C-alpha positions in Angstrom: 11.2 6.0 32.1 9.3 8.3 29.7 12.5 9.1 27.8 13.2 5.4 27.3 9.7 4.9 25.8 10.2 7.8 23.4 13.6 6.5 22.3 12.1 3.0 21.7 9.2 4.5 19.7 11.6 6.5 17.6 13.7 3.4 16.9 10.7 1.4 16.0 9.5 4.2 13.7 12.9 4.3 12.0 12.9 0.6 11.4 9.4 0.7 10.0 10.3 3.6 7.8 13.3 1.7 6.4 11.0 -1.2 5.5 8.4 1.1 4.0 10.9 2.9 1.8 12.7 -0.3 0.9 9.5 -2.1 0.0 8.4 0.9 -2.1 11.7 1.0 -4.0 11.6 -2.8 -4.4 8.1 -2.5 -6.0 9.5 -0.1 -8.6 12.9 -1.7 -9.3 12.2 -5.4 -9.4 11.5 -6.8 -12.9 9.8 -9.9 -11.7 6.2 -9.1 -10.8 6.2 -11.6 -8.0 9.1 -9.8 -6.3 7.3 -6.5 -6.8 4.2 -7.9 -5.1 6.2 -9.2 -2.2 7.9 -5.7 -1.9 4.4 -4.2 -1.9 3.5 -6.6 0.9 6.5 -5.5 3.0 5.5 -1.8 2.4 1.9 -2.4 3.5 2.9 -4.3 6.6 5.3 -1.5 7.5 2.5 1.1 7.1 0.3 -1.0 9.3 3.1 -1.0 11.9 3.2 2.8 11.7 -0.6 2.9 12.3 -0.1 0.6 15.3 2.7 2.9 16.6 0.2 5.8 16.5 -2.3 3.8 18.6 -4.8 3.8 15.8 -6.2 0.3 16.1 -8.9 0.8 13.3 -6.4 1.9 10.6 -4.0 -0.8 11.7 -6.5 -3.6 11.4 -8.0 -2.1 8.2 -4.5 -1.9 6.7 -3.9 -5.5 7.6 -7.2 -6.8 6.4 -7.7 -4.7 3.3 -4.3 -4.0 1.9 -2.4 -7.1 3.0 -5.3 -9.5 3.3 -7.2 -8.7 0.2 -5.3 -6.6 -2.3 -1.9 -8.3 -2.0 -3.2 -11.8 -1.7 -5.5 -11.3 -4.7 -2.8 -9.6 -6.6 -0.4 -12.5 -5.9 -3.1 -14.9 -7.0 -3.5 -13.0 -10.3 0.3 -12.8 -10.9 0.7 -16.5 -10.2 -2.3 -17.4 -12.3 -1.2 -15.3 -15.3 2.4 -16.4 -15.1 3.8 -13.5 -17.1 7.4 -13.9 -18.2 10.1 -11.2 -17.8 10.9 -11.4 -21.5 7.4 -10.0 -22.3 8.0 -6.8 -20.2 8.9 -3.5 -21.9 12.6 -2.6 -22.1 13.3 0.3 -19.7 17.0 1.0 -20.0 16.9 4.4 -18.2 14.5 3.5 -15.4 16.8 4.4 -12.6 17.7 7.7 -14.3 14.1 8.7 -14.6 13.4 7.8 -11.0 16.5 9.9 -9.9 15.5 12.8 -12.1 11.9 12.9 -10.9 13.1 12.7 -7.3 15.4 15.7 -7.9 12.6 17.6 -9.5 10.1 16.9 -6.7 12.5 17.4 -3.9 12.5 21.3 -3.8 8.7 21.3 -3.7 8.7 18.7 -1.0 11.1 20.8 1.1 9.0 24.0 0.5 5.8 22.1 1.5 7.6 20.8 4.6 8.8 24.3 5.6 5.3 25.8 5.0 3.7 23.1 7.2 6.2 23.6 10.0 5.6 27.3 10.2 1.8 26.7 10.7 0.7 26.9 14.3 -1.6 23.8 14.3 -3.5 22.9 17.5 -5.8 20.0 17.6 -8.8 19.5 19.9 -8.9 16.6 22.2 -10.9 13.8 20.8 -13.8 12.2 22.7 -13.3 9.0 24.6 -13.6 6.0 22.2 -13.3 8.1 19.0 -11.8 6.0 16.3 -12.2 2.8 18.3 -13.1 -0.4 16.5 -16.5 -0.7 18.0 -17.6 2.8 16.9 -16.0 2.4 13.4 -17.7 -1.0 12.9 -21.1 0.4 13.9 -20.8 3.3 11.5 -19.5 1.1 8.7 -22.0 -1.7 9.0 -25.0 0.4 9.9 -24.7 3.4 7.6 -22.3 2.2 4.9 -23.0 -1.5 4.4 -24.3 -1.2 0.8 -21.4 0.9 -0.6 -19.0 -1.4 1.3 -20.4 -4.5 -0.3 -20.7 -2.9 -3.7 -17.0 -2.1 -3.7 -16.1 -5.6 -2.7 -18.2 -7.0 -5.6 -16.6 -4.5 -8.0 -13.1 -5.5 -7.0 -13.9 -9.2 -7.3 -15.4 -8.7 -10.8 -12.4 -6.7 -11.9 -10.0 -9.5 -10.8 -12.2 -12.1 -12.5 -12.3 -10.0 -15.7 -8.5 -9.5 -15.7 -7.9 -13.3 -15.4 -10.5 -13.9 -18.2 -8.9 -11.4 -20.5 -5.4 -12.8 -19.8 -6.6 -16.4 -20.4 -8.2 -15.4 -23.7 -4.9 -13.9 -24.7 -3.0 -17.1 -23.9 -5.5 -19.3 -25.7 -5.2 -17.1 -28.8 -1.4 -17.5 -28.7 -1.7 -21.2 -28.4 -4.2 -21.5 -31.3 -2.0 -19.3 -33.6 1.0 -21.7 -33.1 
């Protein structure tokens, strides 16, 4: 019975990894910003699934609420509001080549880092009961860190409003020059 559970967890992890890598590549390769944003959404949902697979309910819910619920939705709103055309994007003829070259250059260092980490004898202490649970994280976040939490949310909102305002000014200037 335990072996079946491990096989199922491994299969779920492989599927989530495929979605994560596919979404990441889609983010880079799509020319349309809307498709890139949807690829980012797929990657963030897959990452949330990995957190759920690791039984980390706080990171799972934070990933869903913050990355998917806030960043992707606000990003999609800005993309749709700005309505940028593909013809205005820079021409990148050798984009795939640069991605492939950078992957080849980073791969030996990644393998070296992986081998170094595998030779370490890491042991972890057992965590206390309830450590990382939603109740404990919520208490810490909203008792000790409520002001920085709200300051960051106001900062992100003002950045989005500023980006929309700047883009609208740019469109209005183009219309007036015609």
